[in-house]
C-alpha positions in Angstrom: -20.8 -4.5 -17.7 -17.2 -5.4 -18.6 -15.1 -7.1 -15.9 -12.4 -4.9 -14.6 -8.8 -6.2 -14.9 -6.6 -6.1 -11.8 -2.8 -6.1 -11.9 -0.1 -6.6 -9.4 3.3 -4.9 -9.9 6.4 -5.9 -8.0 9.7 -3.9 -8.2 13.1 -4.9 -6.9 15.6 -3.5 -9.3 17.7 -1.3 -7.1 17.3 0.2 -3.7 13.6 -0.1 -3.2 11.3 -3.0 -2.7 7.8 -2.2 -3.9 4.5 -3.7 -4.8 1.3 -2.1 -6.1 -2.2 -3.3 -7.0 -4.0 -1.4 -9.7 -7.5 -2.0 -11.2 -8.9 -0.8 -14.4 -11.8 1.6 -13.9 -14.9 2.4 -16.0 -13.2 5.1 -18.1 -10.3 2.8 -19.1 -7.7 4.3 -16.8 -6.4 2.7 -13.6 -7.1 3.2 -9.9 -4.2 2.5 -7.5 -5.6 0.3 -4.8 -2.3 0.0 -2.9 1.3 1.2 -3.4 3.8 -0.1 -0.8 7.4 1.0 -0.9 10.4 0.0 1.3 13.3 2.3 0.7 17.0 1.4 1.4 18.3 5.0 1.2 19.6 4.9 4.8 21.4 1.5 4.3 23.4 2.8 1.3 24.0 6.4 2.4 27.4 5.8 4.0 28.6 4.2 0.7 27.6 7.1 -1.5 25.5 4.8 -3.7 23.8 1.5 -3.9 25.7 -1.6 -2.9 24.2 -4.4 -4.9 24.8 -7.2 -2.3 23.2 -5.2 0.5 20.3 -4.2 -1.7 19.7 -7.9 -2.8 19.7 -9.0 0.9 17.2 -6.2 1.8 14.9 -7.3 -1.0 14.9 -10.8 0.4 14.2 -9.6 3.9 11.3 -7.3 2.8 9.6 -8.8 -0.2 7.1 -11.1 1.7 6.0 -8.3 3.9 5.7 -5.8 1.0 3.7 -8.1 -1.3 1.4 -9.3 1.5 0.7 -5.7 2.7 0.0 -4.6 -0.9 -2.8 -7.3 -1.1 -4.1 -6.5 2.4 -4.2 -2.7 1.8 -5.9 -3.2 -1.6 -8.5 -5.5 -0.1 -7.9 -7.8 -3.1 -7.2 -11.5 -2.8 -4.6 -13.3 -4.8 -7.3 -15.1 -6.7 -8.6 -11.7 -8.0 -5.3 -10.8 -9.6 -5.4 -11.1 -13.4 -1.8 -10.3 -14.2 1.6 -9.7 -12.6 4.3 -7.3 -13.8 7.7 -7.7 -12.2 11.1 -6.1 -12.7 13.2 -8.0 -15.2 16.2 -5.7 -15.5 18.5 -3.9 -15.4 18.9 -4.6 -11.8 20.7 -6.7 -9.2 22.3 -10.1 -9.7 
């Protein structure tokens, strides 16, 4: 039986901090093992749009919790992750 590949995705490009763990299944598609999202909608509402400096600070405050929770909820250890996909741009400074 073919070993299933497990990926970890991390997104921090705008007003959400998110991480998900997915694993290839037997039919070649993917199962979402966890999908954790922290939204910043309330923080930016009064400005009528995203304020990059506030968003960047919120990402720093939330990223450790989000990535750790995504692993915990997926019941996957870091050693079991075969690849990581992360936001590269466009995004915050």
